[in-house]
N, C-alpha and C positions, 0 to 999 in steps of 0.2 A: 615482561608482561606475564601475568598469572595465566592467561589463556594459553600462551605459548608453552608454558611449563606443563599445564594439564594435557595439552595436545601431544606433547612429546612423551608424556607418561601414558599414552594410549587411552586417555579418557574418551568415553563414548560421546561423540559430537552431537548426537541427536537424543541424548538422555532427556527425560522429562521430570519436572518437579511435580509436587502434589496437585497443581492446577493444570497440568498437561503442557506447560510451556517448556520449550527447548532453549538452550543457550542463545540460539539465533533469534528466537522470538524476543527474548529479554534484551539482547543487544540492539535489535531493531527498534524496540519500544523506547529505549533510552538514547537512541541516536549515536551509538558507538560505532562509527563507520569503520574504524580500524579493526575492531573486534569482529564485526560482521564480515569484513574481508578475510580475516584469518579463518573464521568458521566456514565460509564458503570454499576457501582453498582446501580446507580439510574434508570437504565433501558433505557439509551440512545440507539437509533437505530444505529447499527454499520455496516450495511451490505455493503455499497457502498463507498462513497467518503472518509471517514476518512482514510481508508487504502491507498487509492490513494494519499491523501495529505501527509501522513506520509512517504510513499515510495518515493514520489517526493522530499521531503525535507530531506530525509536521516535519519530520526529519528528511529533508529533500536529498541530502547526500546519500543516505541509506537507501531511499526509494530509487534513486538513480543507479546505485550499485546493484541492487536486487534486480532491477529491470535489465541492466546490461548483462547480467549473468543468467538470464532466462526465466526470471519469475513471471508468472502469467498475470498480465495486467488486469484482466477481468475475472480473476479467481474469486470464488464466492465463499463466504463463511457459512456457518450453520443457519444464518438468517437470510442467506442469499445476498448479503451486502458485499459490494466490491470495494477495493481500496479507494475508488473514486467516491463512493458513498461516504466513507470515513473522512476523506479529505474535505469534501463539501460540507459535511456536518460540522467540522471543526474550523472551517475557513482557512485552509492552508493553500493559499493561491499558488505558490511555487510548486507544491506537490500536485495540485490539480493540473497545472500546465504540463508537468512532466508526464503524468498519466495520460493526458489527452494526446500529447506528442507521441506517446508509445502506442496509441491506438485504442485507448479505453472507450468503450461504448457509453454514451451519455444516457441511453434509454433503458438500461437493464434495471429490472425491478427486484425489490426485496420480497420476502414472503408477505409483507404488509402491502405489497403493490406500489411501493414508492421507488422512484428513480432518484438519482442524486439531487436533482433540482429542488424537490420539496424539503430535503434535508437542509439545504442551504437557506431556503426561504423561511422555514420554521424557526431558524435560529437568528434571523435578521442579518445574515452575512451578505451584504450588498455586493461586495466585489466578487465573491464566489458565484452569486446569482447572475451577475452581469457576464462573467466569463462562460458559465454553462449555457446561458441564454444565447450568447454569440455563437458558440460552437453548434448548438442545436439548430439555430437558424441557418448557419452555413451548410449543415448537413441537409436540411430540408431543401435549400436552394439547389444544391448539387443533385438531389434526387428528382427535382422538377425540371432540370435542364434536358 
């Protein structure tokens, strides 16, 4: 595998391209779970955008791997969007489930004051809306007990 060769040649695992993306960002975006695993084992920084990219693209295996290795489930990008916002916007149910199971907050707002629910509603993603609505109502019930 090319990544193995580069890592053995001491390539910088967190180098960035002209857009500021690291190899981990790109691998997460394209759902390359084996490459993500190699980069994580080599010490790639995983705190912010790789989880956003994987959630946005619906790559549940990569999302699960990033969460298992300590990625912050509610990390925010420069617009204060979380991976849950990205998954809801693109109706990736499995990713939404994984993020919620990992403790993602459903009420975190972007700089536009939107939580993940309006992202799903505005795009007509009925299954994502139903899932977010269910979790939100369960949280409200728990708070009222």
